C-alpha positions as CSV (number, residue, x, y, z in Angstrom):
1,M,19.5,27.3,-5.7
2,A,16.3,26.9,-7.5
3,K,13.3,26.0,-5.3
4,I,12.2,22.4,-6.2
5,F,9.0,22.4,-4.4
6,Y,6.0,24.3,-3.3
7,P,3.4,23.8,-0.5
8,S,-0.3,24.0,-1.2
9,S,-3.4,22.3,0.2
10,E,-5.8,20.0,-2.0
11,K,-9.1,19.0,-1.3
12,L,-10.0,15.1,-0.7
13,K,-12.8,15.2,-3.3
14,Y,-10.6,16.6,-5.8
15,L,-7.6,14.1,-5.0
16,L,-10.5,11.1,-5.3
17,E,-11.4,12.2,-8.5
18,S,-8.0,12.7,-9.9
19,I,-7.0,9.3,-8.8
20,H,-10.4,8.0,-10.7
21,H,-9.9,10.0,-13.7
22,R,-6.0,8.8,-13.9
23,E,-4.3,12.3,-13.4
24,I,-2.7,10.9,-10.1
25,A,-0.8,7.8,-9.9
26,L,2.1,6.0,-8.3
27,P,5.6,5.4,-9.3
28,D,6.0,1.9,-10.0
29,F,8.5,1.2,-7.3
30,Q,6.0,1.8,-4.6
31,R,5.0,-0.9,-2.5
32,D,1.6,-2.4,-2.6
33,F,-1.2,-1.3,-0.6
34,V,-0.8,-2.8,2.9
35,W,-3.3,-1.2,5.3
36,D,-6.0,-3.4,7.1
37,P,-9.6,-2.2,7.0
38,R,-9.6,-1.1,10.8
39,E,-6.8,1.4,9.6
40,T,-9.2,2.6,7.0
41,E,-11.8,3.3,9.5
42,E,-9.9,5.0,12.1
43,L,-8.8,7.5,9.0
44,I,-12.2,8.1,8.0
45,E,-13.2,8.7,11.8
46,S,-10.4,11.3,12.0
47,I,-11.6,13.2,8.8
48,C,-15.1,13.1,10.0
49,Q,-13.9,15.2,12.7
50,N,-11.5,17.2,10.7
51,F,-8.6,16.3,12.7
52,P,-5.2,16.5,10.7
53,A,-4.2,13.3,8.9
54,G,-0.7,14.2,7.7
55,S,0.4,15.9,4.6
56,L,1.0,14.3,1.1
57,L,3.8,14.5,-1.2
58,R,3.8,14.3,-4.9
59,I,5.8,15.0,-8.1
60,K,5.0,16.4,-11.4
61,N,5.1,14.1,-14.2
62,S,6.6,14.5,-17.7
63,D,7.6,12.8,-20.9
64,S,11.1,12.5,-19.6
65,F,10.3,11.2,-16.2
66,Y,12.7,8.6,-14.8
67,F,9.7,6.8,-12.9
68,S,6.9,4.5,-14.6
69,P,3.7,5.1,-13.2
70,R,1.0,2.8,-12.2
71,E,-2.6,3.2,-10.9
72,F,-3.8,3.3,-7.6
73,S,-5.0,-0.3,-6.3
74,G,-8.7,-0.5,-7.2
75,A,-8.7,2.4,-9.4
76,P,-9.0,2.4,-13.3
77,S,-6.0,1.1,-15.4
78,L,-3.6,3.7,-16.7
79,N,-3.8,2.0,-20.2
80,D,-0.8,4.1,-21.2
81,H,-2.4,7.3,-20.0
82,A,0.2,9.8,-18.5
83,P,-1.0,11.2,-15.0
84,S,-0.2,14.6,-14.3
85,Y,1.2,13.9,-10.7
86,L,2.8,10.8,-8.9
87,I,2.4,10.4,-5.4
88,L,5.5,9.9,-3.1
89,D,4.1,9.8,0.2
90,G,0.4,9.3,0.8
91,Q,-0.3,6.1,-1.1
92,Q,-1.7,4.2,2.1
93,R,-3.8,7.0,3.0
94,L,-5.3,8.0,-0.6
95,T,-5.5,4.2,-1.5
96,S,-7.6,3.6,1.5
97,L,-9.8,6.6,1.1
98,Y,-10.3,5.9,-2.7
99,Q,-11.5,2.4,-2.0
100,A,-13.8,3.4,0.9
101,F,-15.4,6.6,-0.9
102,Y,-15.6,4.8,-4.4
103,G,-16.8,1.4,-3.1
104,V,-13.8,-0.8,-4.6
105,G,-11.7,-3.3,-2.7
106,N,-12.7,-5.9,-0.3
107,H,-14.5,-3.7,2.3
108,R,-17.3,-1.3,2.3
109,Y,-17.7,1.6,4.8
110,F,-20.8,3.1,6.4
111,I,-21.7,5.5,9.0
112,D,-24.7,4.5,11.3
113,L,-26.8,7.6,11.2
114,Q,-29.5,6.2,13.5
115,G,-26.9,5.5,16.0
116,L,-25.8,9.2,15.9
117,L,-29.4,10.3,16.3
118,N,-29.6,8.2,19.1
119,G,-26.7,9.9,20.7
120,L,-23.6,7.1,20.1
121,D,-20.3,8.4,19.5
122,L,-18.9,8.8,16.2
123,E,-16.3,5.9,16.8
124,D,-19.3,3.7,17.6
125,C,-21.0,4.6,14.2
126,I,-18.2,4.2,11.5
127,F,-18.0,0.7,10.7
128,Y,-16.9,-1.6,7.8
129,L,-18.1,-4.9,6.4
130,R,-16.6,-7.4,3.9
131,R,-17.8,-6.7,0.4
132,S,-20.1,-9.8,0.4
133,D,-21.8,-8.9,3.7
134,A,-22.4,-5.5,2.9
135,K,-24.3,-6.5,-0.3
136,K,-26.4,-8.9,2.0
137,Q,-27.2,-6.3,4.6
138,F,-27.1,-3.1,2.7
139,N,-27.1,-3.1,-0.8
140,S,-30.4,-1.8,-1.7
141,I,-31.8,1.9,-0.8
142,D,-34.6,0.2,1.1
143,Q,-32.1,-1.8,3.4
144,Q,-30.3,1.4,3.9
145,A,-33.5,3.2,4.7
146,K,-34.7,0.9,7.3
147,A,-31.4,1.3,9.3
148,L,-30.5,4.6,8.3
149,V,-27.1,3.4,7.4
150,F,-25.4,5.6,4.8
151,P,-22.7,4.1,2.7
152,F,-19.6,6.3,2.2
153,Q,-19.3,5.4,-1.4
154,N,-22.3,7.7,-1.8
155,L,-20.6,10.7,-0.4
156,F,-18.4,11.5,-3.7
157,G,-18.2,10.0,-7.1
158,E,-21.2,9.8,-9.5
159,T,-24.0,8.7,-6.9
160,G,-25.1,12.3,-6.4
161,G,-24.1,12.7,-2.8
162,F,-25.9,12.8,0.4
163,E,-28.8,14.7,-0.7
164,V,-29.8,12.4,-3.5
165,W,-29.2,9.7,-1.0
166,L,-31.7,11.2,1.6
167,D,-34.2,11.8,-1.0
168,Q,-34.2,8.1,-1.9
169,V,-34.4,7.2,1.8
170,L,-37.5,9.3,2.5
171,E,-39.3,7.7,-0.2
172,F,-39.1,4.2,1.5
173,S,-39.8,5.9,4.7
174,E,-42.9,4.6,6.3
175,Q,-43.2,7.4,8.6
176,P,-46.3,10.2,8.3
177,D,-45.2,13.4,6.6
178,G,-44.8,15.4,9.5
179,H,-42.2,12.9,10.7
180,Q,-40.7,12.7,7.5
181,K,-39.9,16.5,7.6
182,T,-38.5,16.1,11.2
183,L,-36.4,13.2,10.1
184,K,-35.0,15.0,6.9
185,K,-34.2,17.9,9.1
186,R,-32.4,15.8,11.6
187,L,-30.4,13.9,9.1
188,R,-29.3,17.2,7.5
189,E,-28.1,18.3,10.9
190,T,-26.2,14.9,11.4
191,R,-24.6,15.4,7.9
192,K,-23.5,19.1,8.7
193,Q,-22.0,17.8,12.0
194,W,-20.0,14.8,10.6
195,L,-20.1,14.3,6.6
196,T,-19.7,18.1,5.8
197,A,-16.0,17.9,7.1
198,A,-15.2,15.0,5.0
199,E,-16.8,16.5,1.8
200,D,-14.6,19.7,2.5
201,Y,-11.6,18.0,4.0
202,E,-8.3,19.4,2.7
203,F,-4.8,17.7,2.7
204,P,-1.6,19.7,3.0
205,M,0.3,19.0,0.0
206,V,3.9,19.4,-1.1
207,T,4.8,19.1,-4.9
208,L,8.1,18.6,-6.2
209,S,8.9,20.2,-9.6
210,D,9.5,17.9,-12.5
211,D,13.3,18.6,-12.7
212,T,13.9,17.3,-9.3
213,S,16.6,14.7,-9.7
214,A,16.2,10.9,-9.1
215,S,19.0,11.0,-6.4
216,A,17.0,13.9,-4.7
217,V,13.9,11.8,-4.7
218,C,15.6,9.1,-3.3
219,T,17.1,10.9,-0.6
220,I,13.6,12.3,0.1
221,F,12.4,8.9,0.4
222,E,15.2,7.7,3.2
223,T,14.4,10.9,4.9
224,L,10.6,10.0,5.4
225,N,11.7,6.7,6.6
226,R,13.7,8.0,9.5
227,T,10.9,10.0,10.5
228,G,8.7,7.5,10.7
229,V,6.9,6.4,7.4
230,K,7.1,2.7,7.0
231,L,9.3,2.0,4.1
232,S,11.2,-1.3,4.0
233,V,14.9,-1.2,3.2
234,F,13.6,-3.2,-0.1
235,D,11.4,-0.2,-0.8
236,L,14.2,2.4,-0.3
237,L,16.8,0.3,-2.7
238,A,14.0,-0.3,-5.2
239,A,13.5,3.4,-5.3
240,R,17.5,4.2,-5.2
241,F,18.1,1.7,-7.9
242,W,15.4,2.6,-10.4
243,P,17.1,5.1,-12.3
244,D,19.9,2.7,-13.1
245,E,17.3,0.3,-14.5
246,V,17.7,-2.1,-11.7
247,R,14.1,-3.3,-11.1
248,L,14.1,-4.9,-7.6
249,R,10.5,-5.7,-7.8
250,D,10.8,-7.5,-11.0
251,L,13.9,-9.3,-10.0
252,W,12.2,-10.5,-6.9
253,D,8.8,-11.5,-8.6
254,Q,11.1,-13.6,-11.3
255,A,12.8,-15.4,-8.6
256,Q,9.9,-16.5,-6.9
257,K,8.5,-17.7,-10.4
258,D,11.9,-19.5,-11.1
259,H,12.0,-21.1,-7.8
260,Q,8.6,-21.7,-6.4
261,I,10.1,-23.0,-3.0
262,I,11.0,-19.4,-2.3
263,A,7.4,-18.3,-2.4
264,D,6.2,-21.5,-0.7
265,F,8.6,-20.4,2.4
266,E,7.0,-16.7,2.2
267,V,10.8,-15.7,2.3
268,D,11.4,-11.8,3.2
269,P,13.2,-10.2,0.2
270,Y,15.4,-8.3,2.8
271,Y,17.0,-11.7,3.5
272,L,18.1,-11.8,0.0
273,L,19.3,-8.5,-0.1
274,Q,21.3,-9.2,3.1
275,S,23.0,-12.3,1.6
276,V,24.1,-10.1,-1.5
277,A,25.7,-7.7,0.8
278,I,27.6,-10.6,2.5
279,V,28.5,-12.4,-0.8
280,T,29.6,-8.9,-2.6
281,A,31.3,-7.3,0.5
282,K,34.6,-5.7,-0.5
283,S,36.2,-6.0,3.2
284,A,34.6,-7.7,6.2
285,P,31.2,-9.3,5.1
286,S,28.4,-7.7,7.0
287,C,24.4,-7.7,6.5
288,K,23.5,-4.7,8.9
289,R,20.8,-2.3,7.8
290,K,23.8,0.3,6.9
291,D,25.4,-2.2,4.8
292,V,22.5,-3.2,2.9
293,L,21.5,0.4,2.0
294,A,25.1,1.2,1.2
295,M,25.1,-1.4,-1.6
296,T,25.7,-0.5,-5.1
297,V,23.9,-1.4,-8.5
298,E,27.0,-3.7,-9.4
299,Q,26.6,-5.4,-6.1
300,I,23.1,-6.3,-7.0
301,K,23.8,-7.0,-10.6
302,D,27.1,-9.3,-9.5
303,G,25.2,-11.2,-6.3
304,W,21.8,-11.5,-7.3
305,G,21.6,-14.5,-9.4
306,P,24.0,-16.5,-7.4
307,V,22.2,-15.8,-4.1
308,V,18.8,-16.5,-5.6
309,R,20.1,-19.7,-6.6
310,G,21.8,-20.2,-3.0
311,L,18.6,-19.6,-1.2
312,A,16.4,-22.1,-3.4
313,D,19.3,-24.8,-2.8
314,T,19.2,-24.0,1.1
315,L,15.3,-24.2,1.2
316,R,15.2,-27.5,-0.7
317,I,18.0,-29.0,1.7
318,L,15.8,-27.9,4.6
319,R,12.8,-29.5,3.0
320,N,14.2,-32.7,1.4
321,D,16.9,-33.6,4.0
322,C,15.7,-31.8,7.2
323,G,12.1,-32.2,7.3
324,V,11.2,-28.6,7.4
325,V,8.3,-28.7,4.9
326,L,6.3,-25.7,6.2
327,P,7.7,-22.1,6.7
328,Q,6.3,-22.1,10.1
329,W,8.6,-25.2,11.0
330,L,11.7,-23.2,10.2
331,P,12.8,-22.4,13.8
332,Y,15.4,-19.7,13.1
333,N,14.4,-17.9,10.0
334,T,17.5,-15.6,9.5
335,I,19.7,-18.9,9.1
336,L,18.5,-18.6,5.4
337,I,20.8,-15.3,5.0
338,P,24.4,-17.0,5.8
339,S,23.2,-20.2,4.3
340,A,22.3,-18.7,0.9
341,A,25.5,-16.7,0.8
342,I,27.5,-19.6,1.4
343,L,26.0,-21.6,-1.1
344,A,26.1,-18.8,-3.5
345,S,30.0,-18.2,-3.0
346,A,30.5,-22.1,-3.2
347,G,28.6,-22.3,-6.8
348,G,25.5,-24.2,-5.1
349,A,24.8,-27.3,-3.2
350,K,26.7,-30.0,-4.8
351,G,26.7,-32.3,-2.1
352,P,29.6,-34.2,-0.2
353,K,31.9,-36.0,-1.9
354,S,32.8,-39.4,-0.1
355,A,35.5,-41.8,-0.8
356,P,34.5,-45.1,-1.8
357,T,34.4,-47.7,1.2
358,E,37.5,-50.4,1.2
359,I,36.1,-53.8,2.1
360,N,38.6,-56.0,3.9
């Protein structure tokens, strides 16, 4: 059997540049970026200490590829540009690092060099601020020079790196020339101890060939899920059904546009898949994880529309007749699953029929 993958290692700097230059992208079925800033901060701390941060998985792109690409969150738009590779595992890590080192997204990341010079631990000296707060406190080189705070967005990209930043900082330094030389030497030593690790950091990379089948890619996704990568059942089915031109994410977006109440109640899309599994079951209805994962394209095509309408009807009944006007007022969220399935099977919420009252 022909080998469909090969291992290598890639420098972090190269990977981030490739994202910025649109040579690395994501398959469109991938979930959105979900990491919080604290997770990004912890990842930067690991990289500055040259700790392993896991491997990455990518696949070669080609003209006949079966996945549509999209850019990383915060990266330049692809605008129909064809990337060389698509990342299958590592989106959250690469997105967080791209945003941190290229200064995009809602937060900015810094390292307190003065704190390191004073003997503080690295974990106490790497921090983040919301974009607006960062602009107020450390937007100018003058502010950075006074606090000796280095923005990680100056490490890579087009800013010139640490040495350019250091020269600018020393221009604003109010210390005598002799002290400036000492400071420059100590800051370079600090860079060598902590920042050089990030500048030279490499990720282990596994690359799949462009002739890897869609079914093999989906199987790899399921394997990653079992070994701890946080891919939801919705993610897995979005990947599995993509080659069959069933776009689960598009269907879910459309369902929320057609029925605003679904978006208002912040329904988990997994509930809808569970309802579809019940409605389209060939034997005894069940909506356990294994049953949902085993669903076919035909089940989605047959059950999706009726279940979406059944879910919307369920939510309207709860809101209009039961007084559940906010999602947090729903005492038992999973009641939506069988209710949507029942109304889908019944053809909608038609309301009870009552016989005319006879007056004697």
